[in-house]
C-alpha positions, 0 to 999 in steps of 0.5 A: 376637401379644400373647403375643410383645409385650415389656413392661417389668417394674416392676424394669426388666426385660422379659418377654412377656405369655406369660411373665406368664400362662404358666409363667414362671421368674420365678414359679417355673413358675406362672401369675400367678394361681397366685401367693400374696401374700408379705405374708400370714404364712400364705402365707410359712409354708406355701406358699413355692413359690407366692411370687413370685421375690424380685426381684419382692417390692418394693411396686411389683412386688407391686402390679403382680402383684396387678393381673395376678391374684396372690391377695392374700388367703386362699382357702379352699383355700389355708387348707385346705392349710395346715391339712392340713399341720399335721394330717398332722404332728400325726396322725403324732405322735399315732399314734407316741405322740410329743408335738407339737414346739414348731415344730408347735405354733407352726404350729398357732397360726399357722393358728388366728390366721389363721383368726380374723383372716380369717374374715370374708373366708373366709366371704364367698362373693362373695370366694371364687369357685371355692372349696368351699362354706362349710359343707363347708369348715368341716366339713373344718376341724373334722376337722383337728388344729389345737388343743391341750387346755386341760389333760390329764386327772388323772394318776390316769387317765394312769398307770393303764389300770385307772382309765381303763377304770373311767371309761369315757370317750368314745372320743376321750378314751379315745384321748387317755388312751392317748396320754398313757400312751404318752407317760409322762404329760401331753404336748403334743398337737393335737386336732380342733375337732369334738366338743370345746369352744371356750370363750366364757367364758375366766375359768372355763375350768378349771372347765368342763374339770373338769365335762366332760373325760371326755366332751369336751375343752376347747380352749386357743384363743387369743383364744377370746372372739373366735371367731365362733359360726358358725365354732364351729358349722360346725366341729362344736365347742361354745361350752359343754359340753352337758348330755349331756356334763356329766351323762355326766361327773358320772355317770362320776366318781361311779360310780368305785370308792372306791379310785380316787377316794381315789387321785385325791383324795390325788394333789396334783399336779393340785390347784388352789392359791390364787395359782397358774395353773389352766392345766395342772392338772385339779383334785382329785376334790373340787375337780372335783365341788364347783367344776366339776360342781355349779356347772354343774348349777346352770345347768340347768332343773329339768326337765332335772335331773329325770333325775338325781334318782335317780342317786347323785351327791351326795357325803356330807359324812362321805365326805371322811374318806378315812382312816376310811371310803370316799367315799359318794354318794346320790341327790338324792331321798334328801335331805330338806330339813326332816329333822332327823336322818338315817336312812341309807341311806334318808333324809339331811338337807341337812347330810349332803350336802357344802356345795356341794350346798346352796350352789348351791341344787341341793336346790331345783333337784332339788325335794328333798322336805321329809320322807319320806312315811309310805308311804316309811317303811313300805317302808324299815322293811320293807326293813330287816326283810327284810335283818335277819330275826330278828337284832337290828339293828346300832347304825347300823341301830337309829339309823335305825329309831328316827329313822324310827319317830319321824318316822312318829309325827309323820306319824300325829299330823298325820294325814299318812298311814295305817299298814298294818293290821298296824302299822308295824315298830319296834325292840323292846328287843332291837333286833329289828323287831316290829309296833308293836301287839305291843309295850309302852311302859314307863310303869309304874315301880312294876312295877320289880322285880316283873315282868321288864323285861330284854331277855330277859324275856317282856314285848315292850317298845319299844326305849328309843331310841324316845320313848314318845309316838311308839310310842303314836302308832304303835299300841304299848300302855301297859305299865300297861294291858296288864299286869294284876295278879290275886290268886293266893290268898285274902286273909285279914284279920289278927286283932289278935293277929297284928298285934301279933305281926307288928309289935309289942305294942300295934300293933293299936290304931293300925293299926285306927284308920288303917284306919278313916280310910282306909275313910271316905275310900274311901267318901266322895263327894269321893274318888270325884269327885277320882278321876274328875277324875284319870282324865279328865285322864289320858285327855285327855293320852293322847288327844292323844298317840295315833294317829288309829287309837287315837283312834277306839277306844272309851275305856271311860269307862263301865266306868271310871265304874262301877268308881269307884262300886264303891269305896263298897262296898269295904273296906281290911283288913290282910293278912299276905300278898298273892299275885298273878300278872301277866297280859299282855292280848293286842293288841286286848283278846282276853283275858288271856294270857302268863306269871304 
């Protein structure tokens, strides 16, 4: 009976309750509770068939319809329907390689704006009776294509399938790169929220994108700061890049072939220019590394960064010279804070790395060592010897070997390690690596011209690029003590007649007087005391510069003292000829040997 009763409509017409709550032509064949409020933009844009008849859109009619059950606020199912409409169109465009149209982008923007404006209502279960659960609804929204990327990847990867394969990006990014290549370059596209980043700090969005784009896409979301964290988490998005994404991207770009990196660096289309917007520009390789990757690494805890300590992620400063040499990366563990001279490819100074590495204190976060240990130096010299064999080192290897040997000498001097029993490998004068105890330090200039000191000679001398003090600390021997001059024929004193004949007439008298003066000095006690003092001083300085192993060796002071005492029995005479030979004492004092 109630359904047949006539009621007055707000616009002056009449109907029955059956018409209002049944399929009424005025409501487009829908029941009143199935109608959507036309004052919500999302209803008008996406659900025109569920709006009241135009004749019922006055304020009085709308109030009356709301009392009759018309939905006057967004529901989760209605919102999902609008989002699915956008997603279907975006997926079709993506599959066909066609850019998103301006109309589709406007619809997506409208959906996102409505989501942000109404999220407090949509998340309230008390106002969403009969609607899907919140977590299930958010997961569904996260899978729909509703947002645009902040910027496209660098053009070097959009235009080259080879470069994209070398990068080995995450699957969603790989699909994006394929779409851009099909579209002929950067193009408008919509992507899902899930797995991507809705930045909460929008002032550095371009840097965030540069730091992770191969593993996650940073989204261009309007008013991103106002996006609730519950919405971001529920949709499967991230408010910031995870360290897995940051580390993965850094390793991906630093592992690229030098040719790809050089092509990317030379391409100026993506470079950030002072005074111009960064939106749509991904940055050059150097900008991404120095301004994107390194600053975000500096936000991590040292324990988190430790997994990258042995990865080649530090760009060398000389690697910027694109014309002279390829880009080169080293591991943070190869950077030594207190090292004054580098020894590539084993040890590098902080100056060798790009300035951004030290600017963001990454050397402190990575706990880069102060200087190499003696054990490291020994292993590196062994590696160089294994590589070079018996061939001379090239110029770069020789500089590194000399630098490492000098550093090893300091380590030994301060007793910061033990040398191997066979001795450390150091360069000889021909550039070959030899054990230090088998080499000689040239400290005998008086032997110039008397013994063969040339690189092809018989004396195994230390390379001149290595300091004498360092070589001695490492166990090398002094040439003055290793080479002994011994008589090779009898010494025959010249008669006075022969002196006059060899020199000049009457020379025998002055020569005899001079010899008598020298012999008095030789036999005097004052001469022997002075000589002992000179020997003692020389030994003291030699002891200070020697290695700990040499300090423990006997000094031979007793035999030296006996030799000085024997001088009082000696005699200086004039001889016409001295024939001698030079003998090299083997390492360890094993007796004379070598070539006269």
